[in-house]
C-alpha positions as CSV (number, residue, x, y, z in Angstrom):
1,M,-52.6,-159.3,-155.3
2,I,-48.5,-159.8,-155.6
3,I,-47.4,-162.8,-153.6
4,N,-43.1,-163.2,-153.9
5,A,-41.6,-166.3,-152.5
6,R,-38.1,-168.3,-154.1
7,L,-40.6,-171.1,-155.4
8,L,-44.3,-169.9,-155.0
9,V,-44.6,-167.8,-157.7
10,I,-48.4,-167.1,-158.8
11,A,-51.3,-166.6,-156.2
12,V,-55.0,-167.0,-157.2
13,A,-56.8,-164.9,-154.3
14,V,-59.8,-163.7,-153.1
15,T,-60.1,-160.7,-150.7
16,A,-62.3,-158.8,-149.1
17,A,-62.6,-155.8,-146.9
18,F,-66.7,-156.3,-145.0
19,L,-68.5,-154.8,-142.4
20,S,-68.7,-157.7,-139.9
21,S,-71.6,-158.2,-137.7
22,S,-69.3,-159.9,-135.4
23,S,-70.8,-160.3,-131.9
24,S,-67.3,-159.2,-130.5
25,L,-67.2,-155.7,-132.1
26,R,-71.4,-154.8,-131.4
27,R,-71.3,-152.1,-133.7
28,G,-75.1,-152.6,-135.3
29,D,-75.2,-149.9,-137.9
30,D,-72.9,-147.6,-136.9
31,G,-70.4,-146.2,-139.6
32,R,-67.2,-148.3,-140.2
33,A,-63.8,-147.7,-141.8
34,V,-63.2,-149.8,-144.8
35,L,-59.5,-151.4,-145.0
36,E,-59.3,-152.7,-148.1
37,I,-55.9,-155.2,-148.6
38,R,-54.6,-153.7,-152.2
39,D,-51.6,-155.9,-152.6
40,L,-49.7,-158.9,-150.6
41,E,-46.1,-159.4,-150.7
42,L,-44.5,-162.3,-148.8
43,I,-40.6,-161.2,-148.7
44,P,-38.7,-164.7,-147.8
45,V,-36.2,-164.3,-145.5
46,D,-32.5,-165.4,-146.3
47,G,-30.1,-167.8,-146.0
48,G,-32.7,-170.5,-145.0
49,A,-33.7,-168.7,-141.5
50,A,-37.2,-168.0,-140.3
51,G,-39.0,-166.2,-138.1
52,P,-39.2,-162.2,-138.4
53,E,-40.9,-161.8,-135.1
54,S,-40.3,-157.8,-135.1
55,V,-39.8,-155.3,-137.4
56,A,-37.8,-151.6,-136.9
57,F,-37.3,-148.8,-138.9
58,G,-34.6,-146.4,-139.0
59,A,-35.3,-142.5,-138.8
60,G,-35.0,-142.0,-141.9
61,G,-37.3,-144.9,-142.9
62,E,-34.5,-147.3,-143.7
63,G,-35.6,-151.2,-143.5
64,P,-37.3,-152.8,-142.1
65,Y,-34.9,-154.2,-139.9
66,A,-35.8,-157.9,-138.4
67,G,-34.3,-160.4,-135.9
68,V,-34.6,-164.0,-137.3
69,S,-34.3,-167.7,-135.8
70,D,-30.2,-167.7,-136.4
71,G,-29.6,-164.9,-134.1
72,R,-29.3,-162.2,-136.8
73,V,-30.8,-158.8,-137.0
74,I,-31.2,-158.4,-140.8
75,R,-32.2,-155.6,-142.8
76,W,-34.7,-155.1,-146.1
77,L,-33.1,-153.2,-149.2
78,P,-36.5,-152.7,-150.9
79,E,-34.8,-151.0,-154.3
80,E,-32.3,-153.9,-154.2
81,R,-34.9,-156.5,-153.4
82,R,-32.6,-158.3,-151.0
83,W,-31.9,-158.8,-147.3
84,V,-28.3,-157.7,-145.7
85,D,-27.1,-158.6,-142.2
86,H,-27.0,-156.0,-139.9
87,S,-25.6,-157.5,-136.5
88,S,-25.5,-160.4,-134.4
89,A,-25.4,-161.1,-130.9
90,A,-23.3,-164.0,-131.1
91,A,-19.5,-164.6,-130.9
92,P,-18.0,-164.1,-134.8
93,E,-16.8,-167.7,-134.7
94,L,-20.2,-168.7,-134.5
95,L,-21.8,-166.9,-136.8
96,D,-21.1,-169.6,-139.8
97,G,-22.5,-172.2,-137.6
98,C,-25.4,-170.5,-136.6
99,R,-26.4,-168.9,-140.3
100,G,-29.4,-170.4,-141.3
101,S,-30.6,-172.0,-138.5
102,Q,-34.0,-172.9,-137.4
103,D,-33.0,-175.0,-134.3
104,P,-34.2,-173.6,-131.1
105,M,-31.8,-175.9,-129.1
106,K,-29.1,-173.9,-130.7
107,E,-30.9,-170.7,-129.7
108,H,-28.5,-170.4,-126.6
109,N,-25.2,-169.8,-128.6
110,C,-26.5,-168.1,-131.7
111,G,-29.3,-166.0,-129.8
112,R,-32.7,-164.9,-130.8
113,P,-33.5,-161.2,-131.4
114,L,-36.7,-160.5,-130.5
115,G,-38.4,-157.1,-129.9
116,L,-36.0,-154.2,-131.6
117,K,-36.2,-150.5,-131.6
118,F,-34.1,-147.6,-132.8
119,N,-33.0,-144.7,-130.8
120,N,-33.8,-142.1,-133.0
121,K,-31.1,-139.3,-131.6
122,T,-28.2,-141.6,-131.7
123,G,-29.1,-144.2,-134.3
124,E,-28.4,-147.0,-131.8
125,L,-30.4,-150.2,-132.3
126,Y,-32.1,-151.9,-129.1
127,V,-32.3,-155.2,-129.4
128,A,-34.3,-157.6,-126.6
129,D,-32.5,-161.3,-127.1
130,A,-34.4,-164.1,-125.9
131,Y,-30.9,-165.2,-124.6
132,F,-28.6,-162.6,-124.3
133,G,-30.7,-159.9,-122.6
134,L,-31.0,-156.1,-123.6
135,R,-28.4,-155.3,-126.0
136,V,-27.7,-152.3,-128.2
137,V,-25.8,-152.1,-131.4
138,S,-24.2,-148.9,-132.3
139,P,-24.2,-147.3,-136.1
140,E,-20.6,-148.0,-136.9
141,D,-20.9,-151.9,-135.3
142,N,-22.1,-155.1,-136.4
143,V,-21.6,-157.0,-133.1
144,S,-24.5,-156.2,-129.9
145,R,-23.2,-155.5,-127.0
146,P,-24.9,-156.0,-123.3
147,L,-26.4,-153.6,-121.3
148,G,-27.2,-153.6,-117.4
149,P,-25.0,-154.6,-114.5
150,Q,-23.4,-157.7,-115.7
151,H,-22.6,-161.2,-113.7
152,V,-22.3,-164.7,-114.1
153,G,-25.7,-165.8,-115.8
154,S,-27.8,-163.6,-117.8
155,P,-29.6,-161.1,-115.6
156,F,-32.6,-161.8,-118.1
157,S,-33.1,-165.1,-118.8
158,F,-36.1,-164.2,-121.6
159,A,-35.8,-160.8,-122.8
160,N,-39.0,-159.9,-125.0
161,G,-40.4,-156.6,-125.9
162,V,-38.4,-153.2,-126.1
163,E,-39.7,-149.4,-125.7
164,I,-37.6,-146.3,-125.7
165,D,-38.3,-143.0,-124.3
166,H,-36.9,-140.5,-126.8
167,E,-37.1,-137.5,-124.4
168,T,-34.8,-139.2,-121.8
169,G,-33.3,-142.3,-123.5
170,V,-34.6,-144.5,-120.8
171,V,-35.3,-147.9,-122.1
172,Y,-38.2,-150.3,-120.7
173,F,-38.1,-153.8,-121.7
174,T,-40.0,-157.2,-120.7
175,E,-38.6,-160.3,-119.3
176,T,-41.0,-162.9,-120.0
177,S,-40.1,-165.8,-117.5
178,T,-37.3,-166.7,-115.1
179,R,-38.2,-170.0,-115.1
180,F,-38.4,-171.1,-118.7
181,P,-36.4,-170.4,-121.9
182,R,-37.7,-169.1,-125.1
183,R,-37.7,-172.4,-126.9
184,E,-40.2,-173.7,-123.6
185,F,-42.5,-170.7,-124.2
186,L,-46.0,-173.0,-124.2
187,K,-45.1,-174.1,-121.2
188,I,-45.2,-170.5,-119.6
189,A,-48.8,-170.3,-120.8
190,V,-49.7,-173.9,-119.9
191,S,-48.4,-173.9,-116.2
192,G,-49.8,-170.5,-115.5
193,D,-46.3,-169.2,-115.0
194,A,-45.9,-165.5,-113.6
195,T,-42.3,-164.6,-113.1
196,G,-42.5,-162.0,-115.8
197,K,-41.4,-158.3,-115.2
198,L,-41.4,-155.0,-116.7
199,L,-38.1,-153.6,-116.1
200,K,-36.3,-150.1,-116.8
201,Y,-33.0,-149.4,-118.4
202,D,-31.3,-146.0,-117.4
203,P,-28.1,-145.3,-120.1
204,S,-26.8,-142.8,-117.7
205,N,-25.8,-144.9,-114.5
206,N,-26.3,-148.8,-116.3
207,D,-28.8,-149.3,-114.1
208,V,-31.9,-151.6,-114.0
209,E,-34.7,-151.4,-112.1
210,V,-37.7,-153.7,-111.9
211,L,-41.1,-151.6,-112.7
212,V,-43.6,-154.8,-112.0
213,D,-43.0,-158.1,-111.7
214,G,-45.2,-161.2,-111.2
215,L,-46.7,-160.8,-114.7
216,A,-47.8,-164.0,-116.8
217,F,-45.7,-163.8,-120.0
218,P,-45.3,-160.5,-120.6
219,N,-44.3,-159.7,-124.0
220,G,-44.6,-156.3,-126.4
221,I,-44.5,-152.8,-124.9
222,L,-45.3,-149.3,-126.2
223,M,-45.0,-146.1,-124.9
224,S,-48.4,-143.8,-125.4
225,E,-47.5,-140.7,-127.5
226,D,-47.6,-138.2,-124.5
227,G,-45.2,-140.3,-122.3
228,S,-47.5,-140.6,-119.8
229,H,-47.7,-144.5,-119.7
230,L,-46.7,-147.6,-121.3
231,L,-48.9,-150.8,-122.7
232,V,-47.9,-153.7,-122.1
233,A,-49.4,-157.4,-123.1
234,E,-49.5,-159.8,-120.9
235,T,-49.6,-163.3,-123.1
236,T,-51.3,-165.8,-120.9
237,T,-54.1,-163.5,-119.6
238,G,-55.2,-162.2,-123.1
239,K,-54.7,-158.5,-121.4
240,I,-53.4,-155.4,-122.4
241,H,-52.5,-153.4,-119.3
242,K,-51.3,-149.7,-118.6
243,Y,-48.3,-149.0,-116.7
244,W,-48.5,-145.5,-115.7
245,L,-45.5,-143.4,-115.8
246,K,-47.1,-139.9,-115.1
247,T,-49.9,-138.8,-113.3
248,P,-50.9,-139.5,-109.9
249,K,-51.3,-142.8,-111.2
250,A,-48.0,-143.2,-111.7
251,S,-46.2,-146.6,-110.7
252,T,-49.6,-148.4,-111.0
253,L,-51.0,-150.9,-113.0
254,E,-54.4,-151.0,-114.4
255,E,-55.9,-153.6,-117.0
256,L,-56.8,-151.8,-120.6
257,V,-58.4,-154.4,-122.3
258,Q,-59.3,-158.0,-122.3
259,L,-58.4,-159.7,-126.0
260,P,-60.0,-163.1,-127.2
261,G,-56.5,-164.1,-128.0
262,F,-53.0,-164.7,-127.0
263,P,-51.3,-160.8,-127.7
264,D,-47.9,-160.5,-128.9
265,N,-46.4,-157.3,-129.7
266,I,-47.8,-153.5,-129.7
267,K,-47.3,-151.1,-132.1
268,A,-48.8,-147.8,-133.0
269,S,-50.9,-147.0,-135.8
270,P,-50.3,-143.5,-137.3
271,R,-54.3,-143.3,-137.8
272,G,-54.6,-143.8,-134.2
273,G,-54.5,-146.6,-131.4
274,F,-52.4,-149.3,-131.8
275,W,-51.8,-152.5,-133.3
276,V,-51.9,-155.9,-131.4
277,G,-50.6,-159.1,-133.0
278,L,-52.4,-162.5,-132.2
279,H,-50.3,-165.4,-131.6
280,G,-53.2,-167.7,-131.7
281,K,-56.8,-167.8,-130.0
282,R,-57.0,-168.5,-126.2
283,G,-57.8,-171.7,-126.9
284,K,-59.7,-174.6,-124.6
285,I,-55.9,-176.1,-124.1
286,A,-55.1,-172.9,-121.8
287,E,-58.5,-173.0,-120.0
288,W,-58.5,-176.2,-119.1
289,S,-55.0,-176.5,-118.0
290,T,-56.3,-173.5,-115.6
291,T,-58.7,-175.5,-114.6
292,Y,-57.5,-178.9,-114.1
293,P,-54.3,-179.4,-112.6
294,W,-53.9,-183.2,-113.9
295,L,-53.9,-182.0,-117.3
296,R,-51.7,-179.2,-117.0
297,R,-48.9,-182.1,-115.3
298,L,-50.0,-184.0,-118.6
299,V,-49.6,-181.4,-121.2
300,M,-46.1,-180.1,-119.6
301,K,-44.7,-183.5,-120.3
302,L,-45.5,-183.2,-124.0
303,P,-42.7,-182.3,-126.0
304,P,-43.6,-178.5,-127.0
305,R,-44.1,-178.9,-130.9
306,R,-46.5,-181.5,-130.0
307,V,-48.7,-179.3,-128.0
308,Q,-48.3,-176.6,-131.0
309,R,-49.9,-178.8,-133.1
310,I,-52.5,-179.5,-130.9
311,M,-53.4,-176.4,-130.3
312,A,-53.2,-175.3,-133.8
313,F,-55.5,-177.9,-134.5
314,L,-58.0,-176.8,-132.0
315,S,-57.6,-173.1,-133.4
316,R,-59.1,-174.2,-136.8
317,F,-62.9,-174.1,-135.3
318,G,-64.3,-170.3,-135.9
319,R,-62.8,-167.3,-136.8
320,H,-59.2,-166.7,-137.2
321,V,-58.2,-163.3,-136.3
322,I,-54.6,-162.3,-136.6
323,A,-54.5,-158.9,-135.7
324,L,-56.7,-156.4,-134.1
325,R,-56.5,-152.2,-133.6
326,V,-57.5,-150.9,-130.3
327,T,-57.8,-147.3,-129.1
328,E,-56.3,-146.1,-126.3
329,E,-59.3,-146.4,-124.3
330,G,-59.5,-150.5,-125.2
331,E,-62.1,-150.5,-128.0
332,I,-61.6,-152.7,-130.8
333,T,-62.0,-151.1,-134.3
334,E,-60.7,-153.2,-136.2
335,E,-59.4,-156.8,-136.7
336,I,-57.5,-158.8,-139.6
337,I,-59.4,-162.5,-140.1
338,V,-57.8,-164.9,-142.4
339,H,-59.9,-168.4,-144.1
340,G,-58.6,-171.1,-146.1
341,A,-55.3,-171.6,-147.2
342,A,-54.4,-168.1,-145.9
343,R,-55.1,-169.6,-142.3
344,E,-52.5,-171.9,-142.7
345,M,-50.3,-169.3,-144.1
346,F,-50.8,-166.8,-141.2
347,G,-51.8,-169.4,-138.4
348,S,-49.3,-167.3,-135.7
349,I,-48.7,-163.7,-135.7
350,S,-46.3,-161.6,-133.8
351,E,-46.5,-158.1,-135.2
352,V,-48.5,-155.6,-137.4
353,E,-46.8,-152.5,-138.0
354,E,-48.3,-149.9,-140.1
355,R,-46.3,-147.6,-141.8
356,D,-46.8,-145.5,-144.9
357,G,-50.4,-147.2,-146.3
358,C,-48.8,-150.7,-146.0
359,L,-48.9,-153.5,-142.9
360,W,-45.9,-155.2,-142.1
361,I,-46.7,-158.7,-140.9
362,G,-44.0,-160.5,-138.6
363,S,-44.1,-163.9,-137.3
364,V,-41.7,-165.5,-134.7
365,H,-42.4,-169.0,-136.9
366,L,-43.0,-168.0,-140.8
367,P,-40.0,-167.9,-143.2
368,F,-41.2,-164.6,-144.6
369,L,-42.0,-161.2,-143.6
370,G,-45.7,-160.0,-144.7
371,R,-46.2,-156.5,-146.3
372,A,-49.8,-155.5,-147.2
373,A,-50.8,-152.8,-149.1
374,F,-54.3,-151.5,-148.1
375,L,-56.6,-148.3,-148.5
376,A,-58.8,-146.9,-145.8
377,S,-61.6,-144.9,-145.7
378,S,-65.4,-144.4,-144.4
379,S,-68.4,-145.5,-145.5
380,P,-70.4,-143.2,-148.0
381,G,-72.3,-140.0,-146.1
382,R,-70.9,-141.2,-142.7
383,S,-68.5,-139.4,-140.6
384,D,-68.1,-141.9,-138.0
385,V,-65.5,-144.2,-138.5
386,R,-66.1,-147.1,-136.1
387,A,-64.8,-150.5,-137.0
388,A,-63.8,-152.6,-139.9
389,V,-62.8,-156.4,-140.4
390,V,-60.2,-156.8,-143.1
391,V,-60.8,-161.0,-144.5
392,I,-58.5,-162.9,-146.4
393,R,-60.8,-165.7,-147.8
394,Y,-58.5,-168.1,-149.9
395,V,-55.2,-168.0,-151.2
396,E,-53.8,-170.6,-153.5
397,L,-50.1,-170.7,-154.1
398,I,-49.2,-172.2,-157.5
399,P,-45.6,-172.8,-158.8
400,V,-44.2,-171.7,-162.2
401,D,-43.2,-174.9,-164.2
402,G,-40.1,-175.3,-165.7
403,G,-38.0,-173.4,-163.1
404,A,-39.1,-169.9,-164.4
405,A,-40.7,-167.3,-161.9
406,G,-42.0,-163.9,-161.9
407,P,-45.4,-164.1,-163.7
408,E,-45.7,-160.3,-163.5
409,S,-49.3,-160.0,-165.0
410,V,-51.9,-162.4,-165.6
411,A,-54.8,-162.2,-168.5
412,F,-58.0,-164.4,-168.5
413,G,-59.4,-165.8,-171.7
414,T,-63.1,-165.2,-172.7
415,G,-64.1,-168.3,-170.4
416,G,-62.5,-166.6,-167.5
417,K,-61.6,-169.5,-165.8
418,R,-57.7,-170.0,-167.2
419,P,-55.2,-167.5,-166.3
420,Y,-52.2,-167.0,-169.0
421,A,-49.0,-165.5,-167.3
422,G,-45.7,-164.2,-168.6
423,V,-42.8,-165.5,-167.1
424,S,-38.6,-165.2,-166.5
425,D,-37.9,-167.4,-169.5
426,R,-39.8,-165.3,-172.2
427,R,-43.1,-167.7,-172.3
428,V,-46.6,-166.9,-171.9
429,I,-47.9,-170.4,-170.1
430,R,-51.6,-171.4,-169.4
431,W,-53.0,-172.8,-166.5
432,L,-55.2,-175.7,-166.9
433,P,-57.2,-176.0,-163.1
434,K,-58.5,-179.5,-164.0
435,E,-55.7,-181.1,-164.6
436,R,-53.5,-178.7,-162.1
437,R,-50.8,-178.0,-164.3
438,W,-49.1,-175.4,-166.6
439,A,-49.2,-175.5,-170.1
440,E,-47.4,-173.2,-173.1
441,H,-49.0,-171.1,-174.9
442,S,-46.5,-168.9,-176.8
443,S,-42.7,-167.3,-176.4
444,A,-41.4,-164.3,-178.0
445,S,-38.5,-166.5,-178.8
446,V,-37.6,-167.9,-182.4
447,P,-38.1,-171.9,-181.9
448,E,-34.3,-172.8,-181.7
449,L,-34.0,-170.9,-178.8
């Protein structure tokens, strides 16, 4: 297992993929896929920013690109192992003051890019910015420009998910709420706010059309492979809906599946179906706030960060599922579960993007982008691939001492309990688990160096 972070260098982890007897799957003895995590890499966001909420790849596989907390869209250069700036919605004179910010109170000036989607024909990147609305970046530009009719005050107060019909160039996007800004997103769920919309932008006439209103926290969207419908995540209710674009059902909305958590972004899986990131479990606070108005009023008065801490505490009980793979028929076929320290690390997930045998894991809160390599195969002698559970049991991050980094490989002595690692300053060091410290073992340098 590989975990890259600026200060967190070596990880001791137990990762297992196993066949679940969970009641949520209800598969009995059916054959099930095995999704085995091979490597887990954490790629820190540069410049002090955080929250790579969604990722996108260029038509040639460039990237990933991610929108982060200081308003920038950044691009990962895998060969050079670094991020570079791609674009921003903020005015150039604000960029220095925004860079590295994780302060939600600056988002209305700096912007907060959420959903990202490339138009593969034009190379343009469409950005759903939570404060600056639907925007687009041309290949030769580094500042995004607004789309749709412009007037005093933003017409889209909380743009969130974005999807493109590559045949027509039409853009679909969600507006999460007209009452609350992104920094107060918890109030949307707690209050039961249902002012969200699914919208359509037509670049041929610069017009925006409301397709569905009255939604409770509409979030990620995905167009079906045949272009017949859109999938829309409704976070507050925990539902995935189908909005029909074609067939006799056109312009109607129907429920596809009820999920056990708060769904965020939706991304197609090349193995069929789609991935849904779960921001968290649909816990008791949301349930009780709907049932008891007095509790809803009390929770609404609390600072958002306190509400988030309470919800995070309550979510510690029971299984913690961070993502689901779902079929087009609404059947859950895979889920990713975390335990122990990994539960703290991946407490809130926005998106899982499956690409080239890897799962890219984004979060609106975390200061890194996750990349997990995996191997999927069917059970021996089985052709009916039905369900799998990925479980990260335990993760411990152990900083290397003395300012060194890069434990590229580890070895264990005959006792098997103490890892030895070679690090960047040419030492081989030994971990003493009982004393919780490193001790020097050997070096390739002469003593005076």
